N, C-alpha and C positions, 0 to 999 in steps of 0.2 A: 504494499500498499504504500503511495506517494505520501511523505509528511510534508504539509506547506507551511511555507512563512506566513501566519497571517499580518496583514498590513492595511491601512486604508490610506489610500494615494489622493495626492492633490493633483486632478489633472485640468485644473483652470487653466483656461487658456492654451493648453495643451493639444496637439494635432492627434485625434483619434480617428481610425478609420472603421466602416464598419461595410462588410461584404454581405450584401442582399437585401432586398427590398421587400419582403413581404411583413408579414405580421410581427413575426420573432425578430426580425430587425427591426421594426417599428419600435417596441417596446424597449429593446436596448438601448435605440437611439434616445428616449424619451428621458430613460434613467443616466444617460451620458451627459444630457444635455442639463439637467437637475444639478450634477456636478461642476455644469459649467466649461464642460469640453467643446472645442473647436472641432465639429465634426465633417468628417468627407462620407458620404454613403456612396457605392460603386455598385450599380448593377444596371442590367440591360432593360429593367422595367420597374417600376415601383407601385406599392397598393395605393390606393385612395387616401390612406392616411398621412401618408407624406407630404399630400398637395400641401396644404397649409404651411408646413415647416419648409419646404421649398419657395412656396409664394412669399414667404417671410423672409426667406435667406438666413432661417435659423441654422440651416444645414448646408451645405456644398452638395451639390448631386451631380455626379459622373455617370453618362448614360454610357455604359460600357460592360463589356464582360472583364473578369477581373485577370490582370496583368502585375506580377512583380514590381514594377515600378510605382504601381497605385500605393504601396506601403511605404516606399522612401520617406523617412523624415517623420514617420510617426512615432508617437510614445505607446500606443495601444493598438490592436485587430481586433475585432470582432468577426467572427464568420458566421453568418447566420442565413447560409443559402439551404437548399434542401437538394442539394447535388453532392453528392460524398466524393466526388473526385474535385470539384473545386475547394471543397473543404479540406481535403488535405494537402490540395497545391498551395492554397492560404497559409496553412501551418508550416509546409516545409519552407516556403519564401520567409514567413516571418524567423523561423532557426535560422537561415541563411544571414537576415539581417538583423538578426539579434534583436527583435523587436517582439514583447509580450503580447501571446497570442490566446484568446478564448473561442474556441471552435465549441459554439453552442451544442449540450448534450453529448460532448463526446470530449471526456475528461483526460482519458490517455492522449488526447491531441491539444492540450491545453497547457500554457506554462503560468496561467494563472486561472482563477476559478472562481465565479460570481457568488456569494454566498448570499443565503434568504435575509433580510434584514429588517429589522424595525427599529424606525425612524421616529422619534420623539424631539423635534427641536434639533438642538445640539447633540443630543442622545445618539448613538447608534448602536447598536447591537446586532453583530452579525452572527450568523450559525451556519456550520459547515459540516457535512458527515465526509469530507473529502471524497465527494463525487459518488460516495457508496449508496447513498439513500434520499435522490434530491427531496420523495415526497415526507420523507421523515423530517427534512429541514422544514419544509413549508409547513409540517404540523405543529413543530416544535415553535417556530413562529405565531401560530395563532394563539398558542399558548402564553406565550410572551407578550402577545399584545395586549392580551386580557390583565396580565400581572402590571403592565406598565399603562396606564391609560394617558390619553392624549395631554391630560394637564401635568404629566411630567415634563412637558416641554418648557414649560412657564417654571415648575422649580428648579429644574437644571440651571436656568438661565439667570434666576434669582440666586442659585449657588455661585454661580460664577460673579457675579457682582460684589457678592459678600466676601469672596475669597481675596479679590481686588482689594477692597477695604480693608480685611486683616493686614497683607502682605505692607498695604502702605502708610498702616497707622502703628502698627505694632510693629516696635524695635526690639523687644528683649526676645531672645530665641524660642526660651520655655513656655512663655506664656502665647507667642505665636503658635506654637505647635500645641496648646490645650486649644486654643478657640479653635484651628483648623479642624481639629479631632470633633469638637462639638457641632461644628460647621456640617463636616461628612458623617455625622450620624443619620442612618436610614431611617430612624423613627421621625427625623425630622418630614421625610418625603412622605410618611402617610398622614402627618398632620396638616400639610400644607394639602395634600390630594383632599381628603377629608372636610376641610375648611375649618379644623379646629383652631380658630384665631387665637385664643389664649395661651395656648400652648405653643403657636408659631411667634410669637410676641416675646415668650418668655427665652426663645431657642434662638431669636434676634438680639435682645436684650446683653446675655453670654456671649454673642460672638462681637457685638459692636456696638453695644449703648445705642445711644439715640439715632446715630447714623445707619446705624443696621436695621433698626426698627423702621425708618423711613422707605428706606429700601422696600423690606418685607410688603408693608402698606401698600405699595404699589400694585401689588398682587391681591392683597386679601385687603382692602381698604374699609 
């Protein structure tokens, strides 16, 4: 079994090439656009889903069959066609060009795989079975989505602001460590999500006094 090195990639403004113009390719493109990638789609034809992206120039479209020159200068490549021979050619070309490649649904022809993802604002929880059970990854994602409701996004944002406050205002290393430990107490997430205002305000006072209290009141006023 391949042992993957997990990583979150910064592909904002990076060139990513997607080979394929069908529904699977479209889903991959949408996810890549959310990460800020500059996307080139290579395909003889496009599904109707792509029309708005082309019209608004959200992507670059090259109406062509795959050639190795298409991937030169790319940071990542996604092969999402229904032709196994094209998929294999894309993978081999990426190996020669030393470009990371994901051949959809063929983990043995991937130099990176895309996990199932639970996204709550700045919080990203990735789940992978290393390609052995994609359906299991999706089932686990649904379980985690229930455990981490949408309101977790606000909690994480609030924690980020409070952390900056502690780092800026607290000079004593021991006291800073103590306050950060309180800040990262997961009980606070439950209070935050349940709307327990009294508990949240006590938590904030311990972390940073009046300034911290003002921050949390922006979320639970």
